[in-house]
C-alpha positions in Angstrom: 81.7 118.2 88.0 81.5 114.6 86.9 80.9 112.1 89.5 84.0 111.2 91.4 85.3 114.7 91.5 86.8 114.9 88.0 86.6 118.1 86.0 83.5 118.6 83.8 84.1 117.4 80.2 83.8 119.9 77.5 83.3 118.9 73.9 85.4 120.7 71.3 83.9 121.9 68.1 85.6 119.2 66.1 84.5 116.5 68.6 80.9 117.8 68.3 81.2 117.5 64.5 82.7 114.1 64.7 79.9 112.8 66.9 77.2 114.4 64.8 78.7 112.8 61.6 79.1 109.4 63.2 75.6 109.4 64.6 74.0 110.6 61.4 75.9 108.0 59.3 75.1 105.1 61.7 71.4 105.8 62.4 70.3 108.9 60.6 69.8 111.1 63.6 70.7 114.8 62.9 71.9 117.2 65.6 72.8 120.8 64.9 74.5 123.5 67.0 71.2 124.1 68.8 71.3 120.6 70.2 75.0 120.8 71.3 74.3 121.3 75.0 72.1 118.2 75.1 74.5 116.1 73.1 77.5 117.2 75.2 75.8 116.6 78.6 74.2 113.3 77.7 77.3 111.9 76.1 79.4 113.1 79.0 77.4 110.7 81.2 78.2 107.8 78.8 81.9 108.8 78.8 81.9 108.6 82.6 79.9 105.3 82.7 82.3 103.7 80.3 85.3 104.8 82.5 86.8 106.9 79.8 88.4 110.3 80.3 87.6 112.1 77.1 85.1 112.5 74.3 87.9 111.5 71.8 88.3 108.1 73.6 84.6 107.6 73.6 84.4 108.4 69.8 87.1 105.8 69.2 85.2 103.2 71.2 82.0 103.9 69.1 83.9 103.6 65.8 85.2 100.2 66.8 82.4 98.0 65.6 83.4 95.0 67.6 83.1 96.8 70.9 81.2 99.9 69.8 78.0 98.4 68.4 76.4 97.7 71.8 77.6 101.0 73.2 76.2 102.8 70.1 72.8 101.5 71.1 73.3 103.2 74.4 74.1 106.4 72.5 70.8 106.3 70.6 68.9 105.6 73.8 70.7 108.4 75.6 70.2 111.0 72.8 66.6 110.2 72.0 63.5 110.8 74.0 61.5 107.6 74.1 57.8 108.3 74.6 54.8 106.3 73.6 51.1 106.8 74.2 50.1 103.5 72.5 47.7 101.5 74.7 47.2 104.6 76.9 44.3 105.9 75.0 40.9 104.3 74.6 40.9 104.8 70.8 43.9 102.6 70.2 42.6 99.8 72.4 39.2 100.1 70.8 40.6 99.9 67.3 42.5 96.7 68.1 39.5 95.2 69.6 37.2 96.2 66.7 39.8 94.7 64.2 39.8 91.5 66.2 43.5 91.8 67.1 42.8 91.5 70.8 39.8 90.2 72.7 37.3 92.5 74.3 38.1 91.2 77.7 41.7 92.1 77.3 40.8 95.7 76.3 38.4 96.0 79.2 41.1 94.7 81.6 43.7 97.2 80.2 41.2 100.1 80.4 40.5 99.3 84.0 44.2 98.8 84.8 45.2 102.1 83.3 42.2 104.0 84.7 41.2 105.1 81.2 37.9 106.9 80.7 36.6 106.2 77.2 34.7 109.5 77.3 37.8 111.7 77.7 40.5 112.3 75.1 44.1 111.7 76.2 43.1 110.3 79.6 46.6 109.4 80.8 49.1 112.2 81.1 52.7 111.1 81.3 
């Protein structure tokens, strides 16, 4: 069930293909049938958040560049897993310090703030 008691949205085969083609053409992300469940569930949330009742209406919104560009950014954020380990490992901080990109006191402060141990690999687990 979608929030508010409405029936759960189901994406048809043609809607899935339309979204996959649109997403690939706009940003190069490729989704195949193995990713269908994730695409459907994550886009269903966006459909609801936009106050739309169908995937077809949402697709039309995304195709309208005047209104859809900002929303397309939400699609990319919704469908991708954003994860970074940069600045969480001593090696990256040390390399920036050694190259003179950041001062040693900044590196030391970040190491202390993040609780990093330079003697252990991958010290912070997300």
